[in-house]
C-alpha positions, 0 to 999 in steps of 0.5 A: 729899907724898913728903917727909913720907912719907919722914920718917915711914917712915924713923922707922918703919924706925928708920933714920938719916940715911944710911939716909934719904939712900939711900932718897931716892936710890932714890925720886928715880931713879924720877922719870924713869920714866914707868911708875912713875907708876902707883904712889902717892907713898906706895908709891914711898917705902915701896918705897924704904924696903924697898930701902934695908933690903935694901941695908943688909942690915938686917931686912926689912919689919916689922909697925911698917913695915906699920902706918905705911906701910899696905902689906904687903911683898907689896903692895909687891912689884911696885913694889920689883921695878920700882924694883930694876931702875931702881936697877941700870940707874942704875949705868951708864945715862946718863939717870940721870947727874945723879941719880947724880952728886948722890948720889955727892957727900959732901953726900949721903954718896956713897950712889950708890956703894952696891953694888946687884948683890945687890939 
């Protein structure tokens, strides 16, 4: 399931708790989008990891990530592109209010407040 992919892929990325919460936020935003159903759960999670790396200005996709996710950066490109559009839209669109509010709370480290303009 998506939770086990998230745990494994965050570990492969060398991410901490805040990184995991940010990637989870990105993945949860996609759950309301019908067009994202064309992607497998593992691809959505891998794309969320890629986007979280970019948001935190960390290194890009690594051979380790490619090994553990089974995806090259190129294979994720379209899913990452679609996810980026959703994340940017979520900053203001009312359909994402519940998810945005959840991840704006201190319990979720206020990751929804992460600037996404340059993603």
